[in-house]
C-alpha positions as CSV (number, residue, x, y, z in Angstrom):
1,M,10.8,-14.9,22.7
2,R,7.2,-13.9,22.9
3,V,6.1,-11.3,20.4
4,I,2.6,-9.8,20.3
5,I,1.5,-8.4,17.0
6,V,-0.9,-5.6,17.7
7,R,-3.3,-5.3,14.8
8,T,-5.7,-2.6,13.8
9,M,-9.4,-2.9,13.2
10,Q,-10.0,-4.9,10.0
11,E,-8.5,-3.1,7.0
12,F,-7.2,-4.8,3.9
13,S,-3.7,-3.4,3.5
14,M,-2.9,-3.7,7.2
15,D,-4.2,-7.2,7.3
16,V,-1.9,-8.1,4.5
17,Y,1.0,-6.6,6.4
18,A,0.2,-8.3,9.7
19,N,-0.3,-11.6,8.0
20,G,3.0,-11.2,6.1
21,I,5.2,-10.4,9.0
22,I,3.6,-13.1,11.1
23,S,4.2,-15.8,8.5
24,G,7.7,-14.4,8.0
25,L,8.6,-14.4,11.7
26,K,7.3,-18.0,12.1
27,T,9.6,-19.0,9.3
28,V,12.8,-17.3,10.4
29,R,12.3,-17.7,14.1
30,P,10.2,-21.0,14.4
31,D,11.0,-21.3,18.1
32,W,9.4,-18.0,19.0
33,E,5.8,-17.5,20.2
34,I,4.0,-15.1,17.9
35,V,0.7,-13.9,19.3
36,D,-1.8,-12.3,17.0
37,L,-3.9,-9.7,18.9
38,A,-6.7,-7.7,17.2
39,P,-9.5,-5.4,18.4
40,C,-13.2,-6.1,17.8
41,N,-14.2,-5.1,14.3
42,Y,-16.9,-2.6,13.5
43,D,-18.3,-1.2,10.2
44,R,-16.2,1.8,9.4
45,T,-18.6,3.0,6.7
46,S,-21.6,3.3,9.1
47,S,-23.0,6.7,9.8
48,S,-24.5,5.6,13.1
49,L,-23.4,7.9,15.9
50,L,-23.8,5.1,18.5
51,L,-21.6,2.7,16.4
52,R,-18.9,5.4,16.1
53,V,-18.9,5.9,19.9
54,I,-18.6,2.1,20.4
55,K,-15.8,2.0,17.8
56,Y,-13.9,4.8,19.6
57,Y,-14.4,3.1,22.9
58,E,-13.0,-0.2,21.5
59,R,-10.1,1.5,19.8
60,F,-9.0,3.9,22.4
61,W,-10.0,2.2,25.7
62,R,-11.0,-1.4,25.7
63,F,-8.4,-2.8,23.2
64,P,-5.4,-0.7,24.6
65,R,-6.2,-2.0,28.1
66,L,-6.3,-5.5,26.8
67,V,-2.9,-5.1,25.2
68,R,-1.4,-3.6,28.4
69,Q,-2.6,-6.6,30.3
70,Q,-0.6,-9.0,28.1
71,S,2.9,-10.4,28.9
72,A,5.4,-10.4,26.1
73,D,9.0,-9.6,25.3
74,V,8.1,-7.3,22.4
75,F,4.8,-5.5,21.5
76,H,4.7,-4.7,17.7
77,I,2.1,-2.1,16.8
78,I,1.6,-2.5,13.0
79,E,0.2,1.0,12.1
80,P,1.1,4.5,13.2
81,A,-2.6,5.4,13.6
82,E,-2.7,2.9,16.4
83,A,0.5,4.3,18.1
84,H,-1.7,5.8,20.9
85,I,-1.3,2.4,22.4
86,V,2.3,3.3,23.1
87,Y,1.1,5.8,25.7
88,W,-0.5,2.8,27.6
89,L,2.6,0.6,27.3
90,Q,5.4,3.1,28.1
91,K,4.3,3.4,31.7
92,T,4.8,-0.3,32.1
93,A,8.4,-0.2,30.7
94,K,7.5,-2.8,28.1
95,T,9.4,-3.0,24.8
96,V,7.3,-1.4,22.1
97,V,7.9,-1.0,18.3
98,V,5.7,0.5,15.7
99,T,5.7,0.2,11.9
100,C,5.2,3.5,10.1
101,H,3.7,3.0,6.6
102,D,3.4,6.6,5.8
103,L,2.6,10.1,7.2
104,I,0.7,11.3,4.2
105,N,-2.0,13.1,6.2
106,F,0.7,15.7,7.1
107,Y,1.0,16.5,3.5
108,Y,-2.5,16.1,2.2
109,S,-5.0,17.6,4.6
110,G,-7.9,16.4,2.5
111,N,-6.7,12.8,2.5
112,L,-9.5,11.9,5.0
113,Q,-12.3,13.6,3.1
114,G,-15.0,11.2,2.0
115,S,-13.6,8.4,4.2
116,V,-14.8,9.6,7.6
117,Q,-17.8,11.5,8.8
118,L,-15.8,14.1,10.8
119,P,-12.5,14.8,9.1
120,F,-11.5,17.5,11.6
121,V,-12.0,15.2,14.6
122,S,-10.4,12.3,12.8
123,K,-7.3,14.4,11.8
124,N,-6.7,15.4,15.4
125,V,-7.2,11.9,16.7
126,W,-4.7,10.7,14.0
127,L,-2.2,13.3,15.1
128,F,-2.5,12.3,18.7
129,A,-2.0,8.7,17.7
130,V,1.0,9.0,15.4
131,K,2.8,11.2,17.9
132,G,2.8,8.2,20.2
133,M,5.6,6.8,18.0
134,K,8.0,9.3,19.7
135,Y,7.8,7.2,22.8
136,A,8.3,3.8,21.2
137,N,11.6,1.9,21.6
138,H,12.0,1.6,17.9
139,I,10.3,2.5,14.6
140,F,10.1,0.3,11.5
141,S,9.6,2.2,8.2
142,V,8.5,0.6,5.0
143,S,10.7,2.9,2.9
144,C,13.6,5.3,3.2
145,V,11.2,8.1,2.2
146,T,8.9,7.3,5.0
147,A,11.9,7.1,7.4
148,K,13.0,10.6,6.4
149,D,9.4,11.8,6.9
150,T,9.3,10.3,10.4
151,T,12.5,12.1,11.3
152,K,11.4,15.4,9.7
153,L,7.8,15.5,10.9
154,L,8.1,13.8,14.3
155,N,11.7,14.6,15.2
156,I,12.5,11.0,15.8
157,E,16.3,10.4,15.3
158,P,17.3,8.2,12.4
159,A,19.2,5.8,14.7
160,K,15.8,4.8,16.1
161,I,14.4,3.9,12.7
162,T,15.0,0.8,10.6
163,V,13.8,0.4,7.0
164,T,11.9,-2.9,6.5
165,P,10.2,-2.9,3.1
166,N,6.9,-4.4,2.4
167,A,6.8,-7.6,0.4
168,V,4.6,-9.0,-2.3
169,D,2.2,-11.8,-1.5
170,P,3.2,-15.1,-3.3
171,I,-0.3,-15.3,-4.8
172,F,0.8,-12.5,-7.2
173,R,2.6,-14.5,-10.0
174,Q,2.6,-15.1,-13.7
175,L,-0.3,-17.1,-14.9
176,S,-0.2,-19.6,-17.8
177,P,-1.1,-18.4,-21.3
178,S,-4.3,-20.5,-21.2
179,E,-5.4,-18.8,-17.9
180,I,-4.9,-15.4,-19.4
181,E,-6.6,-16.4,-22.6
182,S,-9.6,-17.6,-20.5
183,F,-9.8,-14.1,-18.9
184,Y,-9.6,-12.4,-22.3
185,Q,-12.4,-14.5,-23.6
186,N,-14.6,-13.9,-20.5
187,H,-14.1,-10.2,-20.9
188,S,-14.2,-9.9,-24.7
189,C,-10.6,-8.7,-24.9
190,N,-8.6,-8.7,-28.2
191,A,-4.9,-8.8,-28.9
192,Q,-4.9,-5.5,-30.9
193,T,-5.8,-3.5,-27.8
194,T,-3.4,-2.3,-25.2
195,Y,-4.9,-2.8,-21.7
196,L,-3.9,-0.2,-19.1
197,L,-4.5,-0.7,-15.4
198,N,-4.6,1.3,-12.2
199,V,-5.2,-0.4,-8.8
200,G,-6.0,1.4,-5.6
201,A,-7.8,4.2,-3.8
202,N,-9.0,7.5,-5.3
203,H,-7.5,10.1,-3.0
204,P,-6.3,13.2,-4.8
205,R,-2.7,12.0,-4.3
206,K,-3.5,8.9,-6.4
207,N,-3.5,11.4,-9.3
208,I,-6.3,9.8,-11.3
209,F,-7.1,13.0,-13.1
210,T,-3.7,13.0,-14.7
211,I,-4.2,9.4,-15.9
212,L,-7.5,10.5,-17.5
213,E,-5.7,13.4,-19.2
214,S,-3.1,10.9,-20.6
215,L,-5.9,8.7,-21.8
216,N,-7.4,11.6,-23.7
217,I,-4.0,12.2,-25.3
218,L,-3.9,8.6,-26.4
219,K,-7.4,8.8,-27.8
220,Q,-6.5,11.9,-29.8
221,K,-3.5,9.9,-31.2
222,E,-6.0,7.1,-32.2
223,I,-4.2,4.6,-30.1
224,S,-6.1,1.4,-29.5
225,F,-6.3,1.0,-25.7
226,K,-8.6,0.2,-22.8
227,F,-8.2,1.5,-19.2
228,W,-9.1,-0.8,-16.3
229,K,-9.8,0.8,-12.9
230,V,-9.6,-1.5,-9.9
231,G,-10.4,-0.4,-6.3
232,A,-12.2,2.9,-5.6
233,D,-14.6,4.1,-8.2
234,F,-14.2,7.4,-10.1
235,T,-15.3,10.6,-8.3
236,D,-18.2,12.6,-9.7
237,E,-15.7,15.2,-11.1
238,Q,-13.7,12.4,-12.8
239,K,-16.9,10.9,-14.3
240,Q,-17.8,14.3,-15.6
241,Y,-14.3,14.6,-17.3
242,I,-14.8,11.1,-18.8
243,Q,-18.1,12.1,-20.2
244,E,-17.0,15.5,-21.5
245,H,-14.0,13.9,-23.3
246,Q,-15.9,10.9,-24.6
247,L,-13.7,8.4,-22.8
248,K,-16.5,6.2,-21.5
249,N,-16.0,3.5,-24.2
250,Y,-12.3,3.4,-23.3
251,I,-12.8,2.6,-19.6
252,T,-13.9,-0.4,-17.6
253,Y,-14.4,-0.3,-13.8
254,F,-13.8,-3.6,-12.2
255,G,-14.8,-2.6,-8.7
256,K,-13.0,-4.4,-5.8
257,P,-12.3,-8.0,-6.9
258,D,-11.1,-10.8,-4.7
259,K,-7.4,-11.6,-4.7
260,K,-7.6,-14.4,-7.3
261,T,-9.5,-12.2,-9.8
262,L,-7.0,-9.3,-9.1
263,V,-4.1,-11.6,-10.0
264,E,-5.9,-12.4,-13.3
265,I,-6.4,-8.7,-14.0
266,Y,-2.8,-7.9,-13.4
267,N,-1.7,-10.7,-15.8
268,A,-4.2,-9.7,-18.4
269,A,-3.2,-6.1,-18.4
270,D,-0.4,-4.9,-20.6
271,I,0.8,-2.0,-18.4
272,L,0.2,-0.8,-14.9
273,I,0.0,3.0,-14.6
274,A,0.7,4.2,-11.0
275,P,1.6,7.9,-11.1
276,S,0.8,8.7,-7.4
277,L,2.0,12.0,-6.1
278,H,3.0,10.5,-2.8
279,E,3.3,6.9,-1.4
280,G,4.8,5.4,1.7
281,F,5.7,2.4,-0.4
282,G,3.6,1.5,-3.5
283,I,2.8,-2.2,-3.2
284,T,0.8,-2.3,-6.5
285,I,4.1,-1.7,-8.3
286,L,5.5,-5.0,-7.0
287,E,2.3,-6.9,-7.5
288,A,2.2,-6.0,-11.2
289,M,5.9,-6.8,-11.6
290,A,5.4,-10.2,-10.0
291,C,2.6,-10.9,-12.5
292,G,4.9,-10.0,-15.4
293,T,3.2,-6.6,-16.1
294,P,5.4,-3.6,-17.0
295,V,5.0,-0.5,-14.8
296,I,4.8,3.2,-15.5
297,T,5.1,5.1,-12.2
298,S,6.2,8.3,-10.6
299,N,9.8,9.6,-10.3
300,T,9.0,11.0,-6.8
301,S,8.4,9.9,-3.3
302,A,8.9,6.1,-2.6
303,M,8.1,4.9,-6.1
304,P,11.7,5.0,-7.5
305,E,12.9,3.2,-4.3
306,V,10.4,0.3,-4.9
307,A,10.7,0.2,-8.7
308,G,14.5,0.5,-9.1
309,D,15.4,0.3,-12.8
310,A,12.5,-2.1,-13.5
311,A,9.9,0.5,-14.4
312,I,9.5,3.7,-16.5
313,L,9.6,6.6,-14.1
314,V,7.8,9.8,-15.2
315,N,6.9,13.2,-13.8
316,P,3.4,12.3,-12.3
317,Q,2.1,15.8,-13.2
318,E,2.8,15.4,-16.9
319,P,0.1,13.5,-18.8
320,Q,2.1,13.8,-22.0
321,A,5.0,11.8,-20.4
322,I,2.6,9.1,-19.3
323,S,1.1,8.8,-22.8
324,E,4.5,8.7,-24.4
325,A,5.6,5.9,-22.1
326,V,2.5,3.9,-23.1
327,V,3.3,4.4,-26.8
328,R,6.9,3.4,-26.3
329,L,6.0,0.2,-24.6
330,Q,3.3,-0.5,-27.2
331,N,5.8,0.0,-30.1
332,D,9.0,-1.5,-28.7
333,A,8.6,-5.2,-28.0
334,I,12.2,-5.7,-27.0
335,Y,12.1,-2.9,-24.4
336,Y,8.7,-4.2,-23.2
337,Q,10.1,-7.7,-22.6
338,E,13.2,-6.2,-20.9
339,L,10.9,-4.5,-18.3
340,V,8.9,-7.7,-17.8
341,D,12.1,-9.6,-17.0
342,K,13.5,-6.8,-14.8
343,G,10.2,-6.6,-13.0
344,L,10.0,-10.3,-12.3
345,S,13.5,-10.2,-10.8
346,R,12.8,-7.0,-8.8
347,A,9.6,-8.5,-7.2
348,K,11.6,-11.5,-6.0
349,L,13.8,-9.2,-3.8
350,F,10.8,-8.3,-1.6
351,T,9.8,-11.3,0.6
352,W,8.2,-11.4,4.0
353,E,11.0,-13.7,5.2
354,K,13.6,-10.9,4.5
355,T,11.4,-8.3,6.2
356,A,10.9,-10.6,9.2
357,E,14.6,-11.3,9.6
358,K,15.2,-7.5,9.9
359,L,12.4,-7.2,12.4
360,A,13.7,-10.1,14.5
361,E,17.2,-8.7,14.6
362,V,16.0,-5.4,15.9
363,Y,13.8,-7.2,18.5
364,E,16.8,-9.2,19.7
365,K,19.0,-6.1,19.8
366,L,16.4,-4.1,21.9
367,L,16.1,-6.9,24.4
368,A,19.9,-7.3,24.6
369,N,20.4,-3.6,25.3
370,K,17.6,-3.6,27.9
371,N,19.3,-6.4,29.8
């Protein structure tokens, strides 16, 4: 079988997904030909009008034409925002599948604010693209929650959707005590302080303000803690809150470290706090668990599905609940270790080989039915 993996323009999380399923497919179906096809990459942060025109030409004309010219048994588009390519392929009667990671822009109209120059245009382009999934032969959803959203919002019947969870990269693992101690020494950490961590973007749905409110509660209780932020920096409003509540000395921003450093940060942290309001999956939960770090996350959206019984689930809109969970983990060493052990076991359930096996079975079924 010849399968073409249709990538997006370079984007970290989508590259992780594409690399994961490609490696998984090559493992579970070694006799298949897996073709990796990607568009030309352009700087998404540039404000140049000419560059934006070139980017749109590449994304909506040149690359789709290139994909359509290929010969394959299955075309797998890895992101719903690129499902406009389905329109190009459906006329050729080619077998096309799409992975849907989330449909969050339907729920959070401001999700694109700050990330694009023209949110109104980008939102309508996004809508045009994701609606292309309706014409695909099959949809892969990374979670049951996202599968339900796909049915509800796009009216795609459940029988046409298969849940294939994301997986955790093997690089995320427990480090040796000496490696963690080295990180502690390099960053002047001490054993008496509880190190809290959040990894990811800073869209409103990531709920960073509630984390800051929980930190303020911990400060008032005179808890010894430090909060590490990895990924997007705080917004101006959040920085103002930090200043007004004198939290600056309790917070360290690590920026966007490379993967090796991120693994060290996960291992050095005592607790991951991930109280998002909405996630299509929630990969940071598994990454932390794989590194032996207990997780406090939301009791809504896809987070319970990913975490299972290996995390503390809280109402993400209650900072008091988050702070109480931190105190519990800080004071109960037996429960803390129980979550570490459960998390390590939970993370092992999510592998790219398992995901790839499900993908391969659907590919085979689609082709069998077609013939």
